[in-house]
N, C-alpha and C positions, 0 to 999 in steps of 0.2 A: 539467678540467671545473669550471666555475664553480659557486658556491653557488646562484646564481639558477636554474641549469639542472639542478642535481642533483636526484635523485629518491630515494625510499626503496628502496634496493637491499639491505635487510637479508637477505631471503630468498635472492637470488642470491649474496650474500657468504657466507652459511652454506653454500650448495651448493658454491661454489668452494672454501671452506675444507675441505669434506669430501674434495675431491680431494687436497689437501695431506696430509690424514690418511691417505688410501688409499695414496698412493705411498710415504710414509714407512713405513707398515705392511708393504707388500709387499716393499720393498727389504730390510728386516731379516729377513723371512721367508726370503728367498733365502739370506742369510748363515747362518741357522739350519738351512737345508736341506742345507748342504754336508756336515756329518758323517754325515747319513743316506745321502746318495748315495755317500759314501766307503765306508761299511760295506756297502751293498747291492751295489755293483759292485767292491768290494775295490780301490779306487783308491789310488794313491800320493798323497802330498800335492801333488806337482806336477800330477798328473792332476786332483785335486780342485780345484786352482786354476783349471782351465778353466771351472768353474761360474761363478765371478765374471767371468771373461773373457767368456763368452757373454753375461752380463748387461750389463756396462759398455761393451762394444764397441758395443752398440746406441746408446748416448748419442753416441758419436763418429760413427757411420755415419749415423744417422737424423736428428740434430738439424737440420742445414742443409736436407736435403730436406723435413723437417717444416715448417720456416719457409716454404719455397717453396710447399708445398701449402696451408698456411694462408692465404697471400696470395691464393690463387685461390678457396678454398671458404669462407673466413671463420673467425674464431676459435671461434665457437660450434660450428659443424659440425666444426671441428678437434678440439675437446674430445670431442664425441660419437664421432668416428672413433677418437680415442685410447682411449676407454673400450671401444669394440667390439674394437679390436685387442688391448688388454690382456686382455679377457674371452676372446677366442679363444686367446691364449697360455696362459691358465689351463686351458682345456678340453684343450689339447694334453698336459697332464700326465696326462690319463686314459689315452690309448693308450701314453704313455711308461711309466707305472706298470704297465699291463696286460701289456705285452710286455717290460718291463725292458730297454729299449734306451737306452743313455746318449746317443747323438746326438740322439734325439728330445727328451730332457730339455734338451739344449743348445738345440735349435730352439725349444722352448717358452719357455725363459728369454729368448732373443733376441726373440721375438715379443712377449712380455709387456713387456720393457724398452722395446721400440719404441713400444708404446702409452703407457707412462709418459712417454717422451720427448715425444710429442705433447702430453700433458697439461701437462708442465712448460713447454713453449714457449708454449702458449696461455693457461694459467691465470694466470701471473704478470702479464702485461699487463692482464688483465681485473680482477684485484684492484686494480691501480693506478688504474684509471679509475672504480671503483665508489664515487664520493664525491669530496669536495674534494681538489684536487691536493696541498694542503699536508699532508694526513693520509695520503697514499699509503704512505709508509714505515711508518707505524703499522699500517696494514691488512696490509701484507706481513709485518711482524713477528708480528702476531697469527696470520695464516695459517700462518706457519712454526712457530709454537708448537704448533699442532695437528699439523704434520708430525712434530715431536719427540714429541708424545703418541702418535702412531702407532708410532714406533720404540720407544717404551717398552712398549706393549701387545703388540707382535709376538712378543717372546721368550716371553711367557706363553702365547700362543696356540700357538706352535711346540712348546713343552715339553708342552702338553696333547695335541696332535693329531699332530704330525709326529715327535716324538722320544720317544714314550711307551713303546714296546715294544723288546725286545731283538732286534737284527739277528743272524741266523745266518750263519756263514761257509759257503763253498761245500762244505767237507768235512762240516759239520754237516747241510747240506741234503741232500747225497748219501746220508747215513746214514738219512734219513727214508724211511718207506714212501711209495708213490705217493700214497696218500690224504692222508697227513699233509703231504706236499710240496705238493700242490695246495691244501690248506687254508692252509698257510703263505704261499704266493704270493698267494692271494686276500686274506688278511689284510693282507699288506704293500702290495698295490695299493690297497686301500681306505683305508689309513692316509694315503696321498698323495692319492688321487682325491677323497675326500669334502671335505677342507678347500679344495682348489682349485676344486672345483665350487661350493662356497659363495661363495668369493671372486669367481668368474666371474659368478654370479647377481647379486651385489652390484654389480659393475661394469656389467652390462647394465641393472640397475634404475636406477643413476645416469644411464646414457645416456638412458633413457626420461624421467627427470626433466628433464634438460637439453634434451631435444627440445621440451618444452612451457614451458621457463623463458624468461622475457623478459629479455634481456640487452642492454645498450647496444652499439651498433655501433662498433667501433674504427676510427677514420679518422685522417686527418692532423690533424684538430682536436684529437685526444687526445694524439698523439705527433708528434714530428718524425721521420717515417718515412723511412729511407734504406736503400740497398742494403747487402748484406753487405760488399762490398769497401770501400765508402765508410765504413761503420761502423768498420772496422778502422783508419781514420785517427785515431780518437779515442784519445789516450794512455791515458786512464782505463780504457777498455775493454780495451786490450791488457794493461795492468797487472793488471786484474781477472782476465783469462784466465790469466795467469801465476800469480797468487796462488791461484786455485782448483786449477790443475794441481799 
C-alpha cells in the first residue's frame, strides 16, 4: 500500500493488535488449565497430554480450510467468524464443567482453538497492509509484542481464578455428605465456568467491534495472491514451515 493511498488506520490497528493479545492470553490459559483437569479427572500425565493435543490439532486441521473459507467470505468476516467460533468454544466449558465430562472439555478446546486459527490466518495479513509496505514488519513485531504481553498476564489470571482452590480426590469426594458433595461440585464448576464466560463475552464484544470497524479490503493489489500448492513452491516458505515445526 503506497503512502499516497494510505489512511489513518490507528484504530483498526489497535483492534487487530487486541486479537494478538487475546489469542496469546487464551493459549497460555489452556496450558495453565492442564493441572486442574488432571486433578479433577484424576488423569495420568499421558491422558493430560490430550488437553494440548485437542488444542493444537485444530491448528493443523483447520488452518487450510480457514484460508479457503476466508477467500470466499473475506478477511474481515473471517475474523468475526473466528471470534464467534472461539466464543462458542468458551461457552462449551460451561456444560463441560457442569457435568464433569472430559470429552466435552476436549471438544471445547478444539472449537476454541479453531476460532483462534481463523483469527491467526486473517489478522496477520491485515496488520501487514495497515500502512506503508516498508513498515509492515515493524507493525507485525509490535502486534506480536502484545501477543507476548497476553502470555505474560495469562498465568496471573489462571492462578487467581482457575487454580485457586484445592481439588479433592474421588475418595475424598465419596466421604462427603450429599449436601457437601453438591456444594463442592457447584464450586468446582463455577471456578471454570465464570472465567470462560467472561472470556466468551470479551470475544463476542470484539466481534461486535469488528462488525462496525472499517478495514481495507485485501486484494491482489496488496499481495501477490497464489494458491496453496503454488505457494509451496517457494523455498523460503518450506524452510519456514520446517523451522516452525
